[in-house]
mmCIF file of the N, C-alpha and C atoms, coordinates in Angstrom:
data_MODEL
# 
_entry.id   MODEL 
# 
loop_
_atom_site.group_PDB 
_atom_site.id 
_atom_site.type_symbol 
_atom_site.label_atom_id 
_atom_site.label_alt_id 
_atom_site.label_comp_id 
_atom_site.label_asym_id 
_atom_site.label_entity_id 
_atom_site.label_seq_id 
_atom_site.pdbx_PDB_ins_code 
_atom_site.Cartn_x 
_atom_site.Cartn_y 
_atom_site.Cartn_z 
_atom_site.occupancy 
_atom_site.B_iso_or_equiv 
_atom_site.pdbx_formal_charge 
_atom_site.auth_seq_id 
_atom_site.auth_comp_id 
_atom_site.auth_asym_id 
_atom_site.auth_atom_id 
_atom_site.pdbx_PDB_model_num 
ATOM 1   N N  . MET A 1 1  ? -15.609 -10.452 2.122  1.00 0.00 ? 1  MET A N  1 
ATOM 2   C CA . MET A 1 1  ? -14.827 -9.430  1.171  1.00 0.00 ? 1  MET A CA 1 
ATOM 3   C C  . MET A 1 1  ? -13.619 -10.344 1.471  1.00 0.00 ? 1  MET A C  1 
ATOM 4   N N  . LYS A 1 2  ? -13.188 -10.306 -0.018 1.00 0.00 ? 2  LYS A N  1 
ATOM 5   C CA . LYS A 1 2  ? -11.123 -10.719 0.453  1.00 0.00 ? 2  LYS A CA 1 
ATOM 6   C C  . LYS A 1 2  ? -10.324 -10.069 1.124  1.00 0.00 ? 2  LYS A C  1 
ATOM 7   N N  . LYS A 1 3  ? -9.432  -10.465 1.680  1.00 0.00 ? 3  LYS A N  1 
ATOM 8   C CA . LYS A 1 3  ? -8.795  -10.212 2.459  1.00 0.00 ? 3  LYS A CA 1 
ATOM 9   C C  . LYS A 1 3  ? -7.245  -9.450  1.437  1.00 0.00 ? 3  LYS A C  1 
ATOM 10  N N  . ILE A 1 4  ? -7.027  -9.132  1.737  1.00 0.00 ? 4  ILE A N  1 
ATOM 11  C CA . ILE A 1 4  ? -5.654  -8.884  0.991  1.00 0.00 ? 4  ILE A CA 1 
ATOM 12  C C  . ILE A 1 4  ? -4.133  -8.448  2.072  1.00 0.00 ? 4  ILE A C  1 
ATOM 13  N N  . ARG A 1 5  ? -2.943  -8.669  1.476  1.00 0.00 ? 5  ARG A N  1 
ATOM 14  C CA . ARG A 1 5  ? -1.699  -7.832  2.644  1.00 0.00 ? 5  ARG A CA 1 
ATOM 15  C C  . ARG A 1 5  ? -1.092  -7.275  1.486  1.00 0.00 ? 5  ARG A C  1 
ATOM 16  N N  . ILE A 1 6  ? -0.970  -5.967  2.102  1.00 0.00 ? 6  ILE A N  1 
ATOM 17  C CA . ILE A 1 6  ? 0.070   -5.037  1.367  1.00 0.00 ? 6  ILE A CA 1 
ATOM 18  C C  . ILE A 1 6  ? 0.950   -4.991  1.794  1.00 0.00 ? 6  ILE A C  1 
ATOM 19  N N  . THR A 1 7  ? 2.917   -4.943  1.013  1.00 0.00 ? 7  THR A N  1 
ATOM 20  C CA . THR A 1 7  ? 3.474   -5.259  1.188  1.00 0.00 ? 7  THR A CA 1 
ATOM 21  C C  . THR A 1 7  ? 4.463   -3.570  1.389  1.00 0.00 ? 7  THR A C  1 
ATOM 22  N N  . LEU A 1 8  ? 5.076   -2.959  1.626  1.00 0.00 ? 8  LEU A N  1 
ATOM 23  C CA . LEU A 1 8  ? 6.162   -1.920  1.490  1.00 0.00 ? 8  LEU A CA 1 
ATOM 24  C C  . LEU A 1 8  ? 7.180   -2.447  1.021  1.00 0.00 ? 8  LEU A C  1 
ATOM 25  N N  . VAL A 1 9  ? 7.925   -2.831  0.147  1.00 0.00 ? 9  VAL A N  1 
ATOM 26  C CA . VAL A 1 9  ? 9.251   -3.184  -0.478 1.00 0.00 ? 9  VAL A CA 1 
ATOM 27  C C  . VAL A 1 9  ? 9.777   -2.026  -1.000 1.00 0.00 ? 9  VAL A C  1 
ATOM 28  N N  . HIS A 1 10 ? 10.140  -0.432  -1.545 1.00 0.00 ? 10 HIS A N  1 
ATOM 29  C CA . HIS A 1 10 ? 10.318  0.426   -1.865 1.00 0.00 ? 10 HIS A CA 1 
ATOM 30  C C  . HIS A 1 10 ? 10.559  1.362   -1.109 1.00 0.00 ? 10 HIS A C  1 
ATOM 31  N N  . SER A 1 11 ? 11.313  2.271   -0.909 1.00 0.00 ? 11 SER A N  1 
ATOM 32  C CA . SER A 1 11 ? 11.501  3.509   -0.427 1.00 0.00 ? 11 SER A CA 1 
ATOM 33  C C  . SER A 1 11 ? 10.534  4.366   -0.844 1.00 0.00 ? 11 SER A C  1 
ATOM 34  N N  . PRO A 1 12 ? 9.461   5.344   0.380  1.00 0.00 ? 12 PRO A N  1 
ATOM 35  C CA . PRO A 1 12 ? 8.444   6.325   -0.232 1.00 0.00 ? 12 PRO A CA 1 
ATOM 36  C C  . PRO A 1 12 ? 9.962   7.775   -0.722 1.00 0.00 ? 12 PRO A C  1 
ATOM 37  N N  . ILE A 1 13 ? 11.111  7.391   -0.439 1.00 0.00 ? 13 ILE A N  1 
ATOM 38  C CA . ILE A 1 13 ? 11.922  8.804   -0.631 1.00 0.00 ? 13 ILE A CA 1 
ATOM 39  C C  . ILE A 1 13 ? 12.179  8.598   -1.926 1.00 0.00 ? 13 ILE A C  1 
ATOM 40  N N  . ASP A 1 14 ? 12.092  10.658  -2.723 1.00 0.00 ? 14 ASP A N  1 
ATOM 41  C CA . ASP A 1 14 ? 12.259  10.880  -3.409 1.00 0.00 ? 14 ASP A CA 1 
ATOM 42  C C  . ASP A 1 14 ? 10.928  10.656  -4.142 1.00 0.00 ? 14 ASP A C  1 
ATOM 43  N N  . ARG A 1 15 ? 9.695   10.314  -4.201 1.00 0.00 ? 15 ARG A N  1 
ATOM 44  C CA . ARG A 1 15 ? 8.736   10.276  -4.324 1.00 0.00 ? 15 ARG A CA 1 
ATOM 45  C C  . ARG A 1 15 ? 7.305   11.451  -4.246 1.00 0.00 ? 15 ARG A C  1 
ATOM 46  N N  . PRO A 1 16 ? 6.820   11.299  -4.871 1.00 0.00 ? 16 PRO A N  1 
ATOM 47  C CA . PRO A 1 16 ? 5.433   12.909  -4.568 1.00 0.00 ? 16 PRO A CA 1 
ATOM 48  C C  . PRO A 1 16 ? 4.707   12.140  -3.277 1.00 0.00 ? 16 PRO A C  1 
ATOM 49  N N  . GLU A 1 17 ? 4.657   13.772  -2.958 1.00 0.00 ? 17 GLU A N  1 
ATOM 50  C CA . GLU A 1 17 ? 3.945   14.221  -1.438 1.00 0.00 ? 17 GLU A CA 1 
ATOM 51  C C  . GLU A 1 17 ? 2.242   13.240  -1.211 1.00 0.00 ? 17 GLU A C  1 
ATOM 52  N N  . ARG A 1 18 ? 2.085   13.195  -2.384 1.00 0.00 ? 18 ARG A N  1 
ATOM 53  C CA . ARG A 1 18 ? 0.634   12.156  -2.468 1.00 0.00 ? 18 ARG A CA 1 
ATOM 54  C C  . ARG A 1 18 ? 0.616   10.875  -2.515 1.00 0.00 ? 18 ARG A C  1 
ATOM 55  N N  . GLN A 1 19 ? 1.882   10.423  -3.625 1.00 0.00 ? 19 GLN A N  1 
ATOM 56  C CA . GLN A 1 19 ? 2.365   8.918   -2.963 1.00 0.00 ? 19 GLN A CA 1 
ATOM 57  C C  . GLN A 1 19 ? 2.619   8.956   -0.967 1.00 0.00 ? 19 GLN A C  1 
ATOM 58  N N  . LYS A 1 20 ? 3.318   9.432   -0.735 1.00 0.00 ? 20 LYS A N  1 
ATOM 59  C CA . LYS A 1 20 ? 3.866   9.573   0.586  1.00 0.00 ? 20 LYS A CA 1 
ATOM 60  C C  . LYS A 1 20 ? 2.327   9.723   1.211  1.00 0.00 ? 20 LYS A C  1 
ATOM 61  N N  . GLN A 1 21 ? 1.213   10.139  1.541  1.00 0.00 ? 21 GLN A N  1 
ATOM 62  C CA . GLN A 1 21 ? 0.136   9.970   2.207  1.00 0.00 ? 21 GLN A CA 1 
ATOM 63  C C  . GLN A 1 21 ? -0.779  9.000   1.774  1.00 0.00 ? 21 GLN A C  1 
ATOM 64  N N  . THR A 1 22 ? -0.748  8.481   0.277  1.00 0.00 ? 22 THR A N  1 
ATOM 65  C CA . THR A 1 22 ? -1.088  7.322   -0.070 1.00 0.00 ? 22 THR A CA 1 
ATOM 66  C C  . THR A 1 22 ? -0.710  5.763   0.919  1.00 0.00 ? 22 THR A C  1 
ATOM 67  N N  . LEU A 1 23 ? 0.100   6.219   0.895  1.00 0.00 ? 23 LEU A N  1 
ATOM 68  C CA . LEU A 1 23 ? 1.427   4.829   1.929  1.00 0.00 ? 23 LEU A CA 1 
ATOM 69  C C  . LEU A 1 23 ? 0.800   5.070   3.535  1.00 0.00 ? 23 LEU A C  1 
ATOM 70  N N  . LYS A 1 24 ? 1.122   6.626   4.146  1.00 0.00 ? 24 LYS A N  1 
ATOM 71  C CA . LYS A 1 24 ? 0.078   6.936   4.918  1.00 0.00 ? 24 LYS A CA 1 
ATOM 72  C C  . LYS A 1 24 ? -1.078  5.945   5.293  1.00 0.00 ? 24 LYS A C  1 
ATOM 73  N N  . ALA A 1 25 ? -1.539  6.335   4.699  1.00 0.00 ? 25 ALA A N  1 
ATOM 74  C CA . ALA A 1 25 ? -3.490  5.785   4.402  1.00 0.00 ? 25 ALA A CA 1 
ATOM 75  C C  . ALA A 1 25 ? -3.719  4.749   4.889  1.00 0.00 ? 25 ALA A C  1 
ATOM 76  N N  . LEU A 1 26 ? -2.962  3.842   3.627  1.00 0.00 ? 26 LEU A N  1 
ATOM 77  C CA . LEU A 1 26 ? -3.143  3.345   4.086  1.00 0.00 ? 26 LEU A CA 1 
ATOM 78  C C  . LEU A 1 26 ? -1.983  1.781   5.325  1.00 0.00 ? 26 LEU A C  1 
ATOM 79  N N  . GLY A 1 27 ? -0.792  2.926   6.492  1.00 0.00 ? 27 GLY A N  1 
ATOM 80  C CA . GLY A 1 27 ? -1.194  2.090   7.327  1.00 0.00 ? 27 GLY A CA 1 
ATOM 81  C C  . GLY A 1 27 ? 1.020   1.570   7.220  1.00 0.00 ? 27 GLY A C  1 
ATOM 82  N N  . LEU A 1 28 ? 0.854   2.148   5.489  1.00 0.00 ? 28 LEU A N  1 
ATOM 83  C CA . LEU A 1 28 ? 2.547   1.676   5.637  1.00 0.00 ? 28 LEU A CA 1 
ATOM 84  C C  . LEU A 1 28 ? 3.414   1.952   5.939  1.00 0.00 ? 28 LEU A C  1 
ATOM 85  N N  . ILE A 1 29 ? 4.649   2.729   6.789  1.00 0.00 ? 29 ILE A N  1 
ATOM 86  C CA . ILE A 1 29 ? 5.710   3.233   7.112  1.00 0.00 ? 29 ILE A CA 1 
ATOM 87  C C  . ILE A 1 29 ? 6.829   3.339   7.030  1.00 0.00 ? 29 ILE A C  1 
ATOM 88  N N  . LYS A 1 30 ? 7.533   1.626   7.296  1.00 0.00 ? 30 LYS A N  1 
ATOM 89  C CA . LYS A 1 30 ? 8.689   1.649   7.185  1.00 0.00 ? 30 LYS A CA 1 
ATOM 90  C C  . LYS A 1 30 ? 8.488   0.540   5.707  1.00 0.00 ? 30 LYS A C  1 
ATOM 91  N N  . THR A 1 31 ? 9.705   0.639   5.750  1.00 0.00 ? 31 THR A N  1 
ATOM 92  C CA . THR A 1 31 ? 9.547   -0.685  4.163  1.00 0.00 ? 31 THR A CA 1 
ATOM 93  C C  . THR A 1 31 ? 9.389   -1.750  5.035  1.00 0.00 ? 31 THR A C  1 
ATOM 94  N N  . ASN A 1 32 ? 9.019   -2.646  4.505  1.00 0.00 ? 32 ASN A N  1 
ATOM 95  C CA . ASN A 1 32 ? 9.108   -4.360  4.772  1.00 0.00 ? 32 ASN A CA 1 
ATOM 96  C C  . ASN A 1 32 ? 7.908   -4.129  5.717  1.00 0.00 ? 32 ASN A C  1 
ATOM 97  N N  . ALA A 1 33 ? 7.068   -2.865  6.179  1.00 0.00 ? 33 ALA A N  1 
ATOM 98  C CA . ALA A 1 33 ? 6.285   -3.283  6.593  1.00 0.00 ? 33 ALA A CA 1 
ATOM 99  C C  . ALA A 1 33 ? 4.151   -3.664  6.090  1.00 0.00 ? 33 ALA A C  1 
ATOM 100 N N  . SER A 1 34 ? 4.034   -5.142  6.750  1.00 0.00 ? 34 SER A N  1 
ATOM 101 C CA . SER A 1 34 ? 2.182   -5.658  6.024  1.00 0.00 ? 34 SER A CA 1 
ATOM 102 C C  . SER A 1 34 ? 2.006   -4.929  6.951  1.00 0.00 ? 34 SER A C  1 
ATOM 103 N N  . ARG A 1 35 ? 0.452   -4.992  5.832  1.00 0.00 ? 35 ARG A N  1 
ATOM 104 C CA . ARG A 1 35 ? -1.131  -4.968  6.622  1.00 0.00 ? 35 ARG A CA 1 
ATOM 105 C C  . ARG A 1 35 ? -1.731  -5.633  6.000  1.00 0.00 ? 35 ARG A C  1 
ATOM 106 N N  . GLU A 1 36 ? -2.816  -6.400  6.640  1.00 0.00 ? 36 GLU A N  1 
ATOM 107 C CA . GLU A 1 36 ? -4.022  -7.210  6.128  1.00 0.00 ? 36 GLU A CA 1 
ATOM 108 C C  . GLU A 1 36 ? -4.781  -6.095  5.874  1.00 0.00 ? 36 GLU A C  1 
ATOM 109 N N  . VAL A 1 37 ? -5.532  -5.843  5.268  1.00 0.00 ? 37 VAL A N  1 
ATOM 110 C CA . VAL A 1 37 ? -6.641  -4.912  4.718  1.00 0.00 ? 37 VAL A CA 1 
ATOM 111 C C  . VAL A 1 37 ? -7.740  -5.208  3.711  1.00 0.00 ? 37 VAL A C  1 
ATOM 112 N N  . SER A 1 38 ? -9.226  -5.833  3.812  1.00 0.00 ? 38 SER A N  1 
ATOM 113 C CA . SER A 1 38 ? -9.824  -5.561  3.125  1.00 0.00 ? 38 SER A CA 1 
ATOM 114 C C  . SER A 1 38 ? -9.904  -5.315  1.529  1.00 0.00 ? 38 SER A C  1 
ATOM 115 N N  . ALA A 1 39 ? -10.891 -6.194  0.775  1.00 0.00 ? 39 ALA A N  1 
ATOM 116 C CA . ALA A 1 39 ? -10.488 -5.516  -0.782 1.00 0.00 ? 39 ALA A CA 1 
ATOM 117 C C  . ALA A 1 39 ? -10.996 -4.902  -0.988 1.00 0.00 ? 39 ALA A C  1 
ATOM 118 N N  . THR A 1 40 ? -11.828 -3.916  -0.390 1.00 0.00 ? 40 THR A N  1 
ATOM 119 C CA . THR A 1 40 ? -12.658 -2.625  -0.805 1.00 0.00 ? 40 THR A CA 1 
ATOM 120 C C  . THR A 1 40 ? -12.363 -1.906  -2.504 1.00 0.00 ? 40 THR A C  1 
ATOM 121 N N  . PRO A 1 41 ? -12.772 -1.117  -3.456 1.00 0.00 ? 41 PRO A N  1 
ATOM 122 C CA . PRO A 1 41 ? -13.322 -0.442  -4.052 1.00 0.00 ? 41 PRO A CA 1 
ATOM 123 C C  . PRO A 1 41 ? -11.884 1.007   -3.909 1.00 0.00 ? 41 PRO A C  1 
ATOM 124 N N  . GLN A 1 42 ? -11.912 1.677   -2.802 1.00 0.00 ? 42 GLN A N  1 
ATOM 125 C CA . GLN A 1 42 ? -11.403 2.739   -2.190 1.00 0.00 ? 42 GLN A CA 1 
ATOM 126 C C  . GLN A 1 42 ? -10.046 1.753   -1.636 1.00 0.00 ? 42 GLN A C  1 
ATOM 127 N N  . ILE A 1 43 ? -9.492  1.097   -0.904 1.00 0.00 ? 43 ILE A N  1 
ATOM 128 C CA . ILE A 1 43 ? -8.574  0.092   -1.332 1.00 0.00 ? 43 ILE A CA 1 
ATOM 129 C C  . ILE A 1 43 ? -7.598  -0.148  -2.348 1.00 0.00 ? 43 ILE A C  1 
ATOM 130 N N  . LEU A 1 44 ? -8.132  -0.947  -2.889 1.00 0.00 ? 44 LEU A N  1 
ATOM 131 C CA . LEU A 1 44 ? -7.681  -0.914  -4.087 1.00 0.00 ? 44 LEU A CA 1 
ATOM 132 C C  . LEU A 1 44 ? -7.555  0.451   -5.473 1.00 0.00 ? 44 LEU A C  1 
ATOM 133 N N  . GLY A 1 45 ? -7.530  1.285   -4.748 1.00 0.00 ? 45 GLY A N  1 
ATOM 134 C CA . GLY A 1 45 ? -7.509  2.719   -5.992 1.00 0.00 ? 45 GLY A CA 1 
ATOM 135 C C  . GLY A 1 45 ? -6.108  2.560   -5.401 1.00 0.00 ? 45 GLY A C  1 
ATOM 136 N N  . MET A 1 46 ? -6.132  2.645   -3.810 1.00 0.00 ? 46 MET A N  1 
ATOM 137 C CA . MET A 1 46 ? -4.905  3.002   -3.746 1.00 0.00 ? 46 MET A CA 1 
ATOM 138 C C  . MET A 1 46 ? -3.673  2.894   -4.027 1.00 0.00 ? 46 MET A C  1 
ATOM 139 N N  . VAL A 1 47 ? -3.742  1.063   -3.534 1.00 0.00 ? 47 VAL A N  1 
ATOM 140 C CA . VAL A 1 47 ? -3.060  0.132   -4.169 1.00 0.00 ? 47 VAL A CA 1 
ATOM 141 C C  . VAL A 1 47 ? -2.528  0.295   -5.829 1.00 0.00 ? 47 VAL A C  1 
ATOM 142 N N  . ARG A 1 48 ? -3.727  0.239   -6.257 1.00 0.00 ? 48 ARG A N  1 
ATOM 143 C CA . ARG A 1 48 ? -3.153  1.096   -7.876 1.00 0.00 ? 48 ARG A CA 1 
ATOM 144 C C  . ARG A 1 48 ? -1.968  2.212   -8.138 1.00 0.00 ? 48 ARG A C  1 
ATOM 145 N N  . LYS A 1 49 ? -2.612  3.321   -7.476 1.00 0.00 ? 49 LYS A N  1 
ATOM 146 C CA . LYS A 1 49 ? -1.417  4.157   -7.290 1.00 0.00 ? 49 LYS A CA 1 
ATOM 147 C C  . LYS A 1 49 ? -0.246  4.358   -6.968 1.00 0.00 ? 49 LYS A C  1 
ATOM 148 N N  . VAL A 1 50 ? 0.011   2.973   -6.271 1.00 0.00 ? 50 VAL A N  1 
ATOM 149 C CA . VAL A 1 50 ? 1.397   3.025   -5.837 1.00 0.00 ? 50 VAL A CA 1 
ATOM 150 C C  . VAL A 1 50 ? 1.980   1.704   -5.384 1.00 0.00 ? 50 VAL A C  1 
ATOM 151 N N  . ASN A 1 51 ? 1.289   1.236   -6.568 1.00 0.00 ? 51 ASN A N  1 
ATOM 152 C CA . ASN A 1 51 ? 1.665   -0.592  -6.683 1.00 0.00 ? 51 ASN A CA 1 
ATOM 153 C C  . ASN A 1 51 ? 3.577   -0.913  -7.185 1.00 0.00 ? 51 ASN A C  1 
ATOM 154 N N  . HIS A 1 52 ? 4.277   0.495   -7.935 1.00 0.00 ? 52 HIS A N  1 
ATOM 155 C CA . HIS A 1 52 ? 5.774   0.132   -7.670 1.00 0.00 ? 52 HIS A CA 1 
ATOM 156 C C  . HIS A 1 52 ? 6.110   0.250   -6.413 1.00 0.00 ? 52 HIS A C  1 
ATOM 157 N N  . LEU A 1 53 ? 5.319   0.795   -5.616 1.00 0.00 ? 53 LEU A N  1 
ATOM 158 C CA . LEU A 1 53 ? 6.411   0.673   -3.851 1.00 0.00 ? 53 LEU A CA 1 
ATOM 159 C C  . LEU A 1 53 ? 5.882   -0.375  -3.171 1.00 0.00 ? 53 LEU A C  1 
ATOM 160 N N  . VAL A 1 54 ? 4.736   -1.415  -3.383 1.00 0.00 ? 54 VAL A N  1 
ATOM 161 C CA . VAL A 1 54 ? 4.188   -2.556  -2.978 1.00 0.00 ? 54 VAL A CA 1 
ATOM 162 C C  . VAL A 1 54 ? 3.793   -3.588  -3.155 1.00 0.00 ? 54 VAL A C  1 
ATOM 163 N N  . LYS A 1 55 ? 3.711   -4.992  -2.266 1.00 0.00 ? 55 LYS A N  1 
ATOM 164 C CA . LYS A 1 55 ? 3.730   -6.185  -3.315 1.00 0.00 ? 55 LYS A CA 1 
ATOM 165 C C  . LYS A 1 55 ? 1.937   -6.855  -2.513 1.00 0.00 ? 55 LYS A C  1 
ATOM 166 N N  . VAL A 1 56 ? 1.505   -6.689  -3.392 1.00 0.00 ? 56 VAL A N  1 
ATOM 167 C CA . VAL A 1 56 ? -0.233  -7.372  -2.561 1.00 0.00 ? 56 VAL A CA 1 
ATOM 168 C C  . VAL A 1 56 ? -0.489  -8.784  -2.985 1.00 0.00 ? 56 VAL A C  1 
ATOM 169 N N  . GLU A 1 57 ? -0.779  -9.157  -2.092 1.00 0.00 ? 57 GLU A N  1 
ATOM 170 C CA . GLU A 1 57 ? -1.014  -10.903 -1.919 1.00 0.00 ? 57 GLU A CA 1 
ATOM 171 C C  . GLU A 1 57 ? -2.480  -11.533 -1.333 1.00 0.00 ? 57 GLU A C  1 
ATOM 172 N N  . GLU A 1 58 ? -3.231  -11.979 -2.167 1.00 0.00 ? 58 GLU A N  1 
ATOM 173 C CA . GLU A 1 58 ? -4.676  -12.603 -1.401 1.00 0.00 ? 58 GLU A CA 1 
ATOM 174 C C  . GLU A 1 58 ? -4.036  -13.148 -0.266 1.00 0.00 ? 58 GLU A C  1 
ATOM 175 N N  . VAL A 1 59 ? -4.913  -13.149 0.470  1.00 0.00 ? 59 VAL A N  1 
ATOM 176 C CA . VAL A 1 59 ? -4.529  -13.775 2.116  1.00 0.00 ? 59 VAL A CA 1 
ATOM 177 C C  . VAL A 1 59 ? -5.927  -14.978 2.431  1.00 0.00 ? 59 VAL A C  1 
# 
C-alpha cells in the first residue's frame, strides 16, 4: 500500500462540524500539522471531503 503525507494548510474555523470531525479523524488538529498514512479507500474518501483544507503528497 502506498503512503501519502497529508498537511493541514487552512484553518477549520468557520467550517461545518462534519469537516472538523473529518480532520480530527485524520489526526490533523493544528495548522501546518502533517501526518503520513496509508492510501486506503477510506482515507482517500476522507481527504476528498476536505481537499480544500489540506495538501496531499505521495511519500
